[in-house]
C-alpha positions in Angstrom: 2.9 7.8 -6.8 0.4 5.9 -7.5 1.8 3.1 -8.3 4.4 3.4 -5.0 2.0 4.2 -2.6 -0.9 1.0 -3.6 2.1 -1.9 -4.2 3.6 0.0 -0.5 0.4 0.1 1.2 -0.2 -4.0 0.0 2.5 -5.0 1.7 1.6 -3.9 4.3 -1.8 -4.5 4.4 -0.2 -8.6 3.9 1.5 -8.3 6.7 0.9 -6.4 9.2 4.6 -4.9 10.0 7.9 -4.2 8.1 10.6 -4.8 8.0 14.8 -3.8 7.8 17.8 -2.9 7.6 20.6 -4.7 9.8 23.4 -1.7 9.9 25.1 -2.6 13.4 24.2 -6.2 13.6 26.0 -8.4 15.9 25.2 -12.3 17.4 22.1 -13.3 17.8 20.4 -15.5 20.1 17.2 -17.2 20.1 15.8 -17.4 23.5 16.2 -13.5 23.4 14.7 -13.0 20.4 11.5 -14.9 20.8 11.3 -13.0 24.5 11.6 -9.6 21.9 9.2 -10.5 20.1 6.6 -12.0 22.4 6.7 -8.6 24.8 6.7 -6.8 21.7 3.5 -8.6 20.0 1.6 -8.3 23.4 2.4 -5.0 23.4 0.9 -4.3 20.2 -2.5 -6.1 20.7 -3.1 -4.1 24.7 -2.6 -1.4 22.5 -5.2 -2.2 19.3 -8.1 -3.6 21.9 -6.8 -1.3 25.0 -10.1 0.4 23.7 -8.7 3.9 25.0 -9.1 7.2 23.5 -9.5 7.7 19.5 -8.3 5.4 17.0 -5.7 8.1 16.6 -4.7 7.8 20.0 -5.0 4.4 19.4 -2.6 4.7 16.3 0.3 6.3 18.7 0.4 4.5 21.5 1.3 1.7 18.0 4.2 4.6 16.6 6.1 4.5 19.8 6.3 1.2 20.2 7.3 0.9 16.6 9.3 2.9 17.0 10.9 0.9 19.7 11.0 -2.4 17.8 12.3 -1.9 14.3 15.9 -0.6 13.1 14.2 2.1 11.0 17.3 3.6 10.1 18.4 0.0 9.0 15.8 -0.7 6.6 15.2 2.8 5.5 19.5 2.2 4.1 19.1 -1.5 3.2 16.0 -0.3 1.3 17.9 2.5 -0.4 20.4 0.6 -1.6 23.2 1.6 -4.1 21.4 4.8 -4.4 22.5 5.4 -0.6 25.7 6.4 -2.0 25.3 8.0 -4.6 22.6 10.5 -2.2 24.0 13.5 -0.9 24.4 14.6 3.3 21.1 16.2 3.3 18.9 13.6 0.8 20.1 10.7 3.5 19.1 12.2 6.3 16.2 14.1 4.4 15.0 10.2 3.0 15.0 8.4 6.5 13.4 10.6 7.6 10.2 11.0 6.0 10.8 7.2 5.0 9.7 6.7 8.8 7.6 8.9 8.4 5.8 6.8 5.8 6.5 3.7 7.6 5.1 4.4 11.0 2.0 6.2 9.4 1.0 3.1 7.1 1.7 0.1 9.5 0.9 2.7 13.1 -3.0 3.2 10.5 -3.3 -0.8 10.0 -2.6 -1.4 13.4 -4.7 0.7 15.3 -8.3 0.2 13.0 -8.4 -3.4 14.3 -9.9 -5.1 18.1 -9.7 -8.4 19.4 -6.5 -9.5 17.7 -4.5 -12.0 18.8 -1.0 -12.6 19.0 0.2 -15.9 19.0 4.3 -18.3 18.9 5.1 -20.4 17.0 8.6 -21.8 16.3 12.1 -20.2 16.5 15.1 -21.1 14.6 18.4 -19.2 14.1 18.8 -18.3 10.8 22.3 -17.4 11.0 24.9 -16.3 13.2 23.5 -12.8 13.5 19.5 -13.5 12.8 16.4 -15.4 14.1 13.9 -16.4 13.2 10.6 -15.9 14.6 7.5 -16.9 13.9 4.0 -15.6 14.6 0.5 -16.4 13.9 -1.8 -13.8 14.0 -5.4 -13.7 14.0 -8.3 -10.4 14.0 -12.2 -10.5 13.8 -13.9 -12.2 10.8 -10.2 -12.2 9.1 -8.3 -15.1 8.6 -5.3 -15.5 10.7 -1.9 -15.5 9.1 1.2 -16.2 9.7 4.7 -13.9 10.3 7.9 -14.8 10.5 9.5 -12.4 12.6 13.9 -11.8 11.1 15.7 -10.4 14.7 19.1 -9.2 15.0 21.0 -7.7 17.5 21.8 -3.8 16.4 23.4 -1.1 19.0 23.2 -4.3 21.4 19.4 -4.4 21.7 17.5 -7.2 19.5 15.4 -5.2 16.9 13.0 -6.5 14.3 14.7 -6.3 10.7 13.0 -7.7 8.2 9.1 -9.5 8.3 8.3 -13.0 6.4 5.2 -13.0 4.9 3.9 -16.0 2.6 7.8 -16.5 1.6 8.1 -13.1 1.2 10.9 -10.7 2.5 8.9 -6.9 2.6 12.3 -5.0 2.5 13.4 -6.4 -0.5 10.2 -5.6 -1.4 9.5 -2.4 -0.8 13.7 -2.3 -2.0 12.0 -3.3 -5.6 9.7 -0.3 -5.8 11.8 2.4 -4.2 14.6 2.2 -6.7 11.6 1.8 -9.8 10.8 4.7 -8.3 14.5 6.7 -8.8 14.9 5.3 -12.3 11.9 6.0 -13.1 12.7 9.2 -11.3 16.0 9.7 -14.1 18.3 7.6 -11.3 17.8 10.8 -8.5 17.6 10.3 -4.9 15.7 13.7 -5.6 12.4 11.5 -7.9 11.8 9.8 -4.5 11.9 12.5 -1.4 9.5 14.3 -3.7 7.6 10.9 -4.3 7.8 10.7 -0.4 6.3 13.5 0.8 3.4 13.5 -2.3 2.6 10.0 -0.5 2.7 11.2 3.4 0.5 14.6 1.8 -1.4 11.6 1.0 -1.4 10.1 4.0 -2.0 12.8 6.5 -5.3 14.3 4.1 -6.9 10.6 4.6 -5.7 10.6 8.5 -6.8 14.3 9.0 -3.7 15.2 10.2 
């Protein structure tokens, strides 16, 4: 679990926001995708920079925004890949529950740690008929600015983030490779990944104090 925790945390730290699969995706509109990312970015920045409450309170605000913006189930299923079909219904449900908690804890803790964040839009382009890449620039005090390409698709009639491209790297593909490695090392069973994710969540909770 140490390797999984370190690599997954590094991936999230580099990008800021992860992103997910495309189950049920429909044709995407660039203008709608851009407006969605702008609104989501402004909401995240407002929560981070609010200074209201404790860091834990701000992380909770960020977590709520992320749950609305990201296709968590879609990315979770995509990342599990072929192993999804080998998992029992109970394992599938437990994996998705744990995946959401790992994802939200990682992202909300990172967003909640910084104040003075600024967010600006770059150009947008239709990647395929189904999704749009929206370029953004994120600036933090005393840190170099970095760019993120947010992949947005229509999921269930609503725009959702389905991937983030950081430094040319797809974060959902990176995480998919990491999870597959954990399963393979654990005897090709999803149970091995579920156990590792439970351990990871326990470590996060200990660090965050709950």
